[in-house]
C-alpha positions, 0 to 999 in steps of 0.5 A: 322770746321766740315763743312770742311770735304771732300765731300762724306766721313765721316769727321775725323775733327769732332765737339765736342758737349757736348752730342756727340761722334764720331761713325764709321760704326757699322760693322767696324772690326779690320784690323789685324783679316781680311784676304786679299781677293785676290792676288790683295789686297796683291799686293796693300799692298806691293806696297803702304807700303812705302808711309806710313812710316816715311822718310828714314832719320827720325832716323838720324835727330831725334836721339837725347836725347830730341826727344827720351825721348819725343817720349817715353813719348808720346808713354807711354801716348798713350798706357795708354789712349789706355788701359783705353778706351780698344781701338783696337790694331790697334789704338795704332799702327796707332797713333804712325805711324802718330806721327813718319810720322809727325815728319819726315816731320815737325820740331816741336819746343820744347819738352814739350806741343808741343809733348803732343798736337801732341800725343792727335791729333794722338791718336784722328785721329787713334781712328776715323779711327778704333773705333766705338765710340770715346771719346770727345777730352776733355775726351781723355786727361786723365792719368794726362797730364801736359797740357789739350788742348781745343777741338779747339786746338786739331782740329787745330792740327789734320788738321796740322797732316793730311795735313802733312801726305798728308791725307793718314790716312789708313796706311798700317801696319804689321797687314795687312800682318799677315794672308798672312805670316801665310798662307805661313807656310805650312803645317799649312795652304794651304789656297789661298787668292782667296778662297771665304771661308777660312778654319777654322784656326787651334789652332796652327794658332790662337796661331801664330796670337795671338803671332805675333800680340802681337809682332807687337804691341810692336814694337812701343816702340822700335825706331829701328823698325821705319826704317823697312817696315810693311811687314818685321815686320809682316814676322819677327813676324810670324817667331818668333811666329812659331819658336818653331813649325817649323824647316824651312820655305818654299821658298814661304814665302820669295816671297815678302820680302828679307830673310836677312831683315826678319832675321835682324828684327827677331833678333831685336824682339828676343833681345828686345821683346822676351828675354827682356820681357819673359812670358809663354803665349802671347796674343794680349792685354796682355800688354795692360791689364797690363797697364789697371790693374795698379794703377791709378797714373803715377808712379804706371802705369809705374812701372807695365809696367816695363816689357813692356817698351823696348824703344830702345837699352840699350846702348842708354842714352835715355833708362835710361833717359826716363824710368821714363817718367813723372818723367824724364821730370820733372828733366829737367823742373820745374813742370808746373800747368795743364792748358787749352791751347788756341786754336789760339796761340799754333797752330800759334806758331807751324806754325811759 
């Protein structure tokens, strides 16, 4: 199916040859370390961010136990594979963005292999968007998945995902706004976005970028953040990261975001991401490193990630039900042998 790639652009739908890996441009850089070039870029990000969010009623339609548990299991698996391959933070954020956007517009029957197939497809697409080297689809399915899907099955699911996302895969994420809001934290930085040569960031600015990036990455575990726009998440993350160093924020910080929205998002972060998982030094990949250093078994990985898993509100029964991920799923379903799913029947079943 590789011949169906769009003309004039690198294909996202790639063949799975034995000795081949998918590669993107060698100079591709992670977006959250790139500062917007000028005011027009910032304007475009703010204007288009709503097109890269799940539908407004997504939480209302999906706020049920089996979906929340399946979502949590899917994110846990995505993060474990993400850590094992040392993918960029933006890759995990994009994968979960695709996952939620797809489910907000497409009814996925069941809560077993269908969610696992969707997770593989979303992570594969995100890796193709962000990573210079992407594992083969069969090699991407690690960390003891219940099912292993053949490449054609995953490729068909990738097409289904891309079609339902209207082929909008270059999603606007909170990472895209971090530099903008950090630049508004006067007097830390007086840099204007139109300047061709930005000054070297101060140690304080680097710390704020690192801390806020870490907070942004961990919002994917808390479903409450799904309804919040990327710019507001970024602003709240910067506020949280700089809170101990700044007594107040300049009015220019809120030129493009509503102050009350930022306040509400900031409270969520303080409650579920800062207070729940305290630590002395936050770094961008620290929680991913916790997962990577965990024992190879699913139980060991989940125990090591106990501090990381802040999936939803404590009063939500899904938090307790999903805390064991694989084990919790097995309480509701008998253990099933790992098997290679067919590439035709599965997708036809999803499209019925």
